[in-house]
C-alpha positions in Angstrom: -129.9 101.5 13.5 -130.9 98.3 15.3 -132.5 97.0 12.1 -129.5 98.0 9.9 -127.2 96.2 12.3 -129.4 93.1 12.3 -129.3 93.0 8.5 -125.5 93.4 8.4 -125.2 90.7 11.0 -127.3 88.4 8.7 -125.0 88.9 5.7 -122.0 88.2 7.8 -123.6 85.1 9.4 -124.5 83.6 6.0 -120.9 84.1 4.8 -119.5 82.7 8.1 -121.7 79.5 7.8 -120.5 78.9 4.3 -116.8 79.3 5.3 -117.4 77.1 8.3 -118.7 74.3 6.1 -115.9 74.7 3.5 -112.9 75.5 5.7 -113.9 74.7 9.3 -110.2 74.7 10.5 -109.6 78.4 9.6 -110.3 81.4 11.8 -113.7 82.8 10.8 -113.8 86.6 10.7 -117.4 86.5 9.3 -118.8 85.0 12.5 -116.9 87.6 14.6 -118.4 90.3 12.4 -121.9 88.8 12.8 -121.5 88.7 16.5 -120.5 92.3 16.8 -123.4 93.5 14.6 -126.0 91.5 16.6 -124.6 92.8 19.9 -124.8 96.3 18.5 -128.4 95.7 17.3 -129.6 94.6 20.8 -127.7 97.5 22.3 -129.5 100.0 20.1 -132.9 98.3 20.8 -133.2 95.7 23.6 -136.7 94.9 22.4 -135.5 93.5 19.1 -136.4 89.8 19.6 -135.1 88.8 16.2 -131.7 90.3 16.9 -131.6 88.5 20.2 -132.4 85.2 18.5 -129.8 85.7 15.8 -127.2 86.6 18.5 -128.1 83.4 20.3 -127.6 81.5 17.0 -124.1 82.9 16.5 -123.2 81.9 20.1 -124.5 78.4 19.4 -122.4 78.2 16.3 -119.4 79.2 18.3 -120.2 76.6 20.9 -120.8 79.3 23.6 -123.9 77.8 25.2 -124.3 80.1 28.2 -124.3 83.4 26.4 -126.5 81.6 23.8 -129.0 80.7 26.5 -129.0 84.3 27.8 -129.7 85.7 24.4 -132.3 83.2 23.4 -134.1 83.6 26.8 -134.4 87.3 26.0 -135.8 86.4 22.6 -138.3 83.9 23.9 -139.4 86.3 26.7 -140.0 89.1 24.1 -141.9 86.8 21.7 -143.1 83.7 23.6 -145.3 82.4 20.7 -142.3 82.1 18.3 -141.7 78.3 18.1 -138.2 78.6 16.7 -137.0 80.7 19.7 -138.0 77.9 22.1 -136.3 75.3 20.0 -133.1 77.2 19.8 -133.3 77.8 23.6 -133.6 74.1 24.1 -130.4 73.6 22.0 -128.5 76.0 24.3 -129.7 74.1 27.4 -128.7 70.9 25.7 -125.2 72.2 25.2 -125.1 73.1 28.9 -126.2 69.6 29.9 -129.4 70.9 31.4 -131.7 68.1 30.2 -134.9 69.1 32.1 -134.7 72.7 30.8 -133.9 71.5 27.3 -136.9 69.2 27.2 -139.2 71.9 28.5 -138.1 74.4 25.9 -138.2 72.0 23.0 -141.7 70.7 23.9 -142.9 74.3 24.3 -141.7 74.9 20.8 -143.0 71.7 19.4 -139.5 70.5 19.2 -140.5 66.9 19.6 -140.7 67.0 15.8 -137.9 69.5 15.0 -135.5 68.1 17.6 -136.8 64.5 17.8 -133.5 62.7 18.4 -132.2 65.4 20.8 -135.4 65.1 22.8 -134.9 61.3 23.0 -131.3 61.7 24.2 -132.2 64.2 26.9 -135.1 62.2 28.1 -132.8 59.2 28.3 -130.3 61.3 30.3 -133.0 62.3 32.8 -134.0 58.6 33.1 -130.4 57.6 33.6 -130.1 60.0 36.5 -133.0 58.1 38.2 -131.4 54.7 37.4 -128.0 55.8 38.7 -129.6 56.9 41.9 -131.0 53.3 42.3 -134.6 54.2 41.5 -135.4 53.0 38.0 -139.2 53.1 38.6 -139.0 56.9 39.0 -137.6 57.0 35.5 -140.7 55.4 34.0 -142.8 58.7 33.7 -140.2 60.4 31.4 -139.7 57.2 29.5 -143.3 56.6 28.8 -144.6 60.2 28.6 -141.8 61.7 26.6 -139.6 59.0 24.9 -142.1 56.3 24.1 -144.7 58.8 23.1 -142.3 60.2 20.6 -140.6 56.9 19.6 -142.7 53.8 20.6 -139.9 51.5 19.7 -137.1 53.2 21.5 -134.8 50.4 22.7 -133.5 52.1 25.8 -136.9 53.1 27.0 -138.5 49.7 26.4 -135.6 47.9 28.2 -135.8 50.2 31.2 -139.5 50.1 31.6 -139.9 46.3 31.5 -136.8 45.6 33.6 -137.7 48.3 36.2 -141.1 46.6 36.9 -139.5 43.1 36.8 -137.2 44.3 39.6 -140.1 45.8 41.6 -143.0 43.4 41.3 -143.5 39.7 40.6 -145.4 38.5 37.5 -147.4 40.6 35.1 -147.9 44.3 35.4 -150.3 46.4 33.3 -147.7 49.3 32.9 -145.0 47.0 31.6 -146.8 44.2 29.8 -147.7 46.3 26.7 -144.0 46.8 26.0 -142.6 43.3 26.5 -143.1 42.0 23.0 -141.5 45.1 21.4 -138.5 44.7 23.9 -138.1 41.0 23.0 -138.4 41.4 19.3 -137.1 44.9 18.3 -138.2 46.1 14.9 -135.8 47.2 12.2 -136.7 50.8 13.1 -135.8 50.2 16.7 -132.3 49.2 15.6 -131.6 52.3 13.5 -128.9 54.6 14.9 -130.8 57.9 14.5 -129.3 61.3 13.7 -128.0 62.3 17.1 -124.5 60.8 17.8 -125.4 60.3 21.4 -128.3 57.9 20.7 -126.2 54.8 19.9 -124.8 54.7 23.5 -128.4 54.5 24.9 -129.4 51.9 22.3 -126.4 49.8 23.5 -127.4 50.3 27.1 -130.9 49.1 26.4 -129.6 46.0 24.5 -127.2 45.1 27.3 -129.9 45.4 29.9 -132.2 43.1 27.9 -129.5 40.5 27.8 -128.6 40.8 31.5 -132.3 40.5 32.4 -132.9 37.4 30.3 -135.2 39.0 27.6 -132.5 38.3 25.0 -130.1 35.3 24.8 -126.5 35.4 23.6 -127.6 34.7 20.1 -129.9 37.7 20.0 -127.6 40.2 21.6 -124.7 39.1 19.5 -126.8 39.4 16.4 -127.9 42.9 17.3 -124.3 43.9 17.9 -123.2 42.4 14.5 -126.1 44.2 12.8 -124.9 47.5 14.2 -121.3 46.7 13.4 -122.1 46.1 9.7 -124.0 49.4 9.6 -121.1 51.2 11.1 -123.1 52.3 14.2 -121.1 53.2 17.3 -123.8 51.2 19.2 -121.9 48.1 18.2 -118.7 49.1 20.0 -120.6 50.3 23.1 -122.5 47.0 23.3 -119.5 44.8 22.6 -117.6 46.5 25.3 -120.4 46.0 27.8 -120.6 42.3 26.9 -116.9 41.8 27.1 -116.6 43.6 30.4 -119.6 41.7 31.9 -118.3 38.3 30.7 -114.6 38.7 30.2 -114.0 34.9 29.9 -116.0 34.6 26.7 -113.8 34.8 23.6 -116.7 35.5 21.3 -117.4 38.9 23.0 -113.7 39.7 22.5 -113.9 38.9 18.8 -117.2 40.8 18.5 -115.6 43.8 20.1 -112.7 43.6 17.6 -115.0 43.3 14.7 -117.0 46.3 15.9 -113.8 48.4 16.2 -112.5 47.4 12.8 -115.8 48.2 11.1 -116.0 51.5 12.9 -112.6 52.5 11.4 -110.7 51.9 14.6 -108.5 49.0 13.5 -105.5 49.9 15.6 -107.6 49.6 18.7 -108.7 46.1 17.6 -105.1 45.1 17.0 -104.1 46.2 20.6 -107.2 44.4 22.0 -106.4 41.1 20.2 -102.7 41.2 21.0 -103.7 40.8 24.7 -104.8 37.2 24.0 -101.4 35.9 23.3 -99.8 33.5 20.8 -102.2 30.6 21.4 -105.2 32.5 20.2 -108.1 30.6 18.6 -108.6 30.9 14.8 -111.4 33.6 15.1 -109.1 35.8 17.1 -106.3 35.3 14.5 -108.7 36.0 11.7 -109.8 39.4 13.1 -106.2 40.2 13.9 -105.3 39.7 10.3 -108.4 41.6 9.2 -107.5 44.6 11.4 -103.8 44.6 10.3 -104.9 44.4 6.6 -107.3 47.3 7.2 -104.4 49.4 8.6 -102.2 48.5 5.7 -104.8 49.5 3.1 -105.3 52.8 4.9 -101.6 53.7 5.2 -100.2 52.0 2.1 -96.8 51.8 3.9 -94.6 48.7 3.4 -94.1 48.0 7.1 -97.9 47.8 7.6 -98.2 45.5 4.6 -95.5 43.3 6.1 -97.3 43.0 9.4 -100.5 42.1 7.6 -98.7 39.4 5.6 -97.3 37.9 8.8 -100.7 37.8 10.4 -102.3 36.3 7.3 -99.6 33.5 7.2 -100.2 32.7 10.9 -104.0 32.6 10.4 -103.7 30.4 7.2 -101.7 27.9 9.2 -104.4 27.7 11.9 -107.2 27.6 9.4 -105.8 25.8 6.3 -109.1 25.3 4.6 -110.1 29.0 4.6 -109.9 30.6 1.2 -109.8 34.2 2.5 -106.1 34.3 3.6 -105.0 33.1 0.2 -107.0 35.9 -1.6 -105.7 38.5 0.9 -102.1 37.2 0.7 -102.1 37.6 -3.1 -103.1 41.3 -2.7 -100.6 41.9 0.2 -97.6 40.4 -1.6 -98.4 42.3 -4.8 -98.3 45.5 -2.7 -94.9 44.4 -1.3 -93.5 43.8 -4.8 -93.4 40.0 -4.2 -94.7 38.9 -7.6 -93.7 35.2 -7.0 -95.4 35.1 -3.6 -98.5 36.7 -4.9 -98.7 34.2 -7.8 -98.2 31.3 -5.4 -101.1 32.4 -3.3 -103.3 33.1 -6.3 -102.6 29.7 -7.9 -103.4 28.0 -4.6 -106.7 29.9 -4.5 -107.5 29.0 -8.1 -106.7 25.3 -7.6 -109.2 25.1 -4.8 -111.9 27.0 -6.7 -111.8 26.9 -10.6 -109.5 23.9 -10.4 -112.0 22.1 -8.1 -114.8 22.9 -10.6 -112.9 21.4 -13.5 -111.9 18.3 -11.6 -115.5 17.7 -10.5 -116.8 18.0 -14.0 -114.1 15.7 -15.4 -114.8 13.1 -12.7 -118.6 13.2 -13.3 -118.1 12.8 -17.1 -115.3 10.1 -16.8 -112.8 12.3 -18.7 -109.4 13.7 -17.9 -109.2 17.4 -17.0 -107.5 18.4 -20.3 -110.5 16.9 -22.2 -112.9 19.5 -21.0 -113.1 23.3 -20.4 -115.7 25.4 -18.7 -117.7 28.0 -20.6 -118.5 31.6 -19.6 -120.4 32.3 -16.5 -124.2 32.6 -17.3 -125.0 34.5 -14.0 -124.9 38.3 -14.5 -122.9 40.0 -11.7 -122.3 36.6 -10.0 -119.2 38.1 -8.4 -121.4 40.8 -6.7 -118.9 43.5 -7.6 -121.4 46.0 -9.0 -123.9 47.5 -6.5 -126.8 49.9 -6.8 -127.7 51.4 -3.5 -128.1 48.5 -1.1 -128.4 45.6 -3.6 -126.1 44.0 -6.1 -126.9 45.0 -9.7 -129.1 42.5 -11.4 -130.3 41.1 -8.1 -133.4 42.0 -6.0 -134.0 41.7 -2.2 -136.3 38.8 -1.3 -137.7 39.2 2.3 -139.6 36.2 3.5 -139.7 37.2 7.2 -142.7 39.4 7.2 -144.9 37.5 9.7 -147.4 36.2 7.1 -147.2 33.5 5.8 -143.6 33.3 7.1 -142.4 33.7 10.7 -141.6 37.3 11.6 -137.9 38.3 11.7 -135.4 41.0 11.0 -133.0 40.3 8.1 -130.5 42.5 6.4 -128.4 42.3 3.2 -125.5 44.4 1.9 -122.0 44.5 0.6 -119.1 42.9 2.5 -115.7 44.3 1.8 -113.5 43.5 4.9 -113.8 39.8 4.5 -114.5 39.6 0.8 -112.5 37.3 -1.5 -112.7 39.6 -4.6 -113.4 43.1 -3.4 -117.1 42.9 -2.7 -119.3 40.0 -1.6 -122.9 39.6 -0.5 -123.5 39.6 3.3 -126.7 38.3 4.7 -127.7 38.4 8.3 -130.7 37.1 10.3 -130.8 39.2 13.5 -133.8 37.4 15.1 -136.7 35.3 14.1 -139.8 34.0 15.7 -140.6 30.3 15.7 -144.3 29.8 15.3 -144.7 26.1 14.2 -147.8 27.1 12.2 -145.8 29.3 9.9 -143.0 28.8 7.4 -139.5 29.5 8.5 -138.2 33.0 8.1 -135.5 33.7 5.4 -134.2 36.4 3.1 -131.7 36.9 0.4 -131.0 38.2 -3.2 -132.7 36.8 -6.3 -131.4 37.2 -9.8 -133.8 39.7 -11.5 -134.4 41.3 -14.8 -135.5 44.9 -14.0 -136.3 45.7 -17.6 -138.9 42.9 -17.6 -139.9 43.2 -14.0 -139.5 39.5 -13.4 -137.0 36.9 -12.2 -134.1 36.6 -14.7 -133.9 33.0 -16.1 -130.7 31.2 -16.8 -131.4 29.0 -19.8 -129.7 25.6 -20.2 -128.9 24.0 -23.5 -130.5 20.5 -23.9 -127.9 17.8 -23.8 -125.2 19.9 -22.1 -123.9 19.5 -18.6 -123.3 22.4 -16.3 -121.2 23.2 -13.3 -122.7 25.3 -10.6 -120.2 26.7 -8.0 -119.8 29.5 -5.5 -117.7 30.6 -2.6 -119.5 31.1 0.7 -119.0 31.7 4.4 -121.3 30.7 7.3 -120.5 32.5 10.5 -119.8 30.4 13.6 -122.2 32.4 15.8 -126.0 32.1 15.9 -127.8 29.4 13.9 -127.4 30.4 10.2 -128.3 28.1 7.4 -127.0 29.2 4.0 -128.8 28.0 0.9 -129.0 28.3 -2.9 -132.4 28.1 -4.5 -132.8 27.4 -8.2 -136.4 26.5 -9.2 -139.7 25.1 -8.1 -139.6 22.6 -10.9 -137.6 19.4 -11.5 -134.2 20.3 -12.8 -130.9 18.7 -13.7 -129.4 20.2 -10.5 -132.1 20.4 -7.8 -135.3 21.9 -6.9 -136.0 24.4 -4.0 -133.2 25.1 -1.5 -129.8 23.4 -1.5 -128.4 23.6 2.0 -124.7 24.5 2.2 -122.5 23.0 4.9 -121.5 25.1 7.9 -118.0 26.6 7.7 -117.4 28.1 11.2 -116.6 31.5 9.8 -114.3 30.3 6.9 -114.7 30.9 3.2 -115.3 27.5 1.4 -115.9 26.5 -2.2 -119.0 24.6 -3.3 -119.2 22.7 -6.6 -122.0 20.7 -8.1 -122.0 19.1 -11.6 -125.6 19.0 -12.8 -127.1 16.2 -14.9 -127.4 16.9 -18.6 -130.2 19.3 -19.4 -133.3 18.1 -21.4 -135.6 19.9 -23.7 -138.4 21.5 -21.8 -136.5 21.9 -18.6 -137.3 25.0 -16.5 -134.6 27.6 -16.6 -132.6 28.2 -13.4 -133.5 31.3 -11.3 -130.8 31.6 -8.7 -131.5 32.9 -5.2 -128.9 33.1 -2.5 -130.5 33.3 0.9 -130.2 32.7 4.6 -132.4 30.8 7.0 -132.1 31.3 10.8 -130.0 33.8 12.7 -126.4 34.6 12.1 -124.3 35.7 9.1 -123.6 34.2 5.7 -121.6 35.6 2.8 -121.6 34.7 -0.9 -119.2 35.3 -3.8 -118.4 34.1 -7.3 -121.7 32.4 -8.1 -121.1 30.7 -11.4 -123.2 28.5 -13.8 -120.9 27.3 -16.6 -121.4 24.8 -19.5 -119.0 21.9 -19.7 -117.3 22.0 -23.1 -115.3 19.2 -24.8 -111.9 20.3 -26.0 -111.3 17.2 -28.2 -107.7 16.9 -27.0 -108.1 14.7 -23.9 -109.0 11.2 -23.2 -111.1 9.2 -20.8 -110.0 9.5 -17.1 
């Protein structure tokens, strides 16, 4: 009878788990039925280890950790060599907040692999208890023997070990020195959020500790926070809050906190935070106030929210009259409000400063009036970066020149930017950190126009005798030391060779226009590459290479 009840419990549990996944808000009779069957199974035969284990699983599913612990303890006692029983017992202890017991059970069941992130969290909780008691050195054994053994790049463990010895001894120390380089320059893997939702808080604590202890400067800690924010990691909010609370007088931490909240889907909290600054807020504060209100309007679709976003955008546009972004956003907002004339006015102002600027520059370079020329089609595939394939824009390939050889080592990231995009999706590049070995080339990374069918860079051919206009919209963040560039070719060209450095924009979207000299036969084709040197953030949109055409109706300017 115990075996029959166990099998009936299994059928009910499978159905209950399916229902839990599909309709988690509804009462689940299948889980109740599974619970009754497993309880009956162990009542008939208290030596049925499998039934005890399944009973414990049902209790875990229901969030009842103490009865789960009791059932899984019985299962593990009956069959101590069964790895899964120990792992599940560790889960029950974890739910009870018993970190020492959870670690012991998981490690007994080889859970360092099966429950890797949970082991890291509970090891960090044990270490935190030592730190909170004022004895960080006593946290070192669990950090080194459990966390760093499992995850050698764990940011919380690295930060705690090196700062604990710094606070206890002067100078070098053989137990801390092996970890200092990894703490100063965290790898990309060290910055990943992991699969346990509790891990980001410990990552943020480690980052804040490295900043307070002088291992990281403000450029580094701000870069890590923005990297996490762009990835949607809760670590960004935790870190930004710690920075803002530790140095409340610094506006940049307030802005960083607002950005992290908006990117985490908590725009209403960002609005409340920024409203505390008052009416005389600096442009970055006004910018993120507008971004947050626009995000709320897009989420709700309600006219009052669109009106609030419009007011914030108008206020920001007045404080930053050269920024293109509020014009693009106002066109969208006014369209949603049914204000066709207002939307058209904003759109025309944007076009005058982008396409209009391109046409005017070409006319001036050729000594013609604007009505004497026109600009041809864009020769750059997906130059607006609207189409994406995984983490790269379609027709573009990631170029990472921050590998340590022959370039300086660094951590760079690329992806799609939508919150601050002019057209829906833009390229966002970030340098989190870079080393500065004078014997090596500068670190940089970006996206290169690429022909995947040929497996080579995609050329943009120029017609001999024709002139071309190259233009793009771009943003260079005001934080860090970012240098945004466009690279075209190694060879001599009508435009330029190697990297063309773009002016800083202090966080605003600006337009860049260049009229190239007439192309000649035998010129190398252009091979556009948008990339970033240094640390900080740059964004790109609307990269265009267009031939200047004569209309035959104008006259000399």
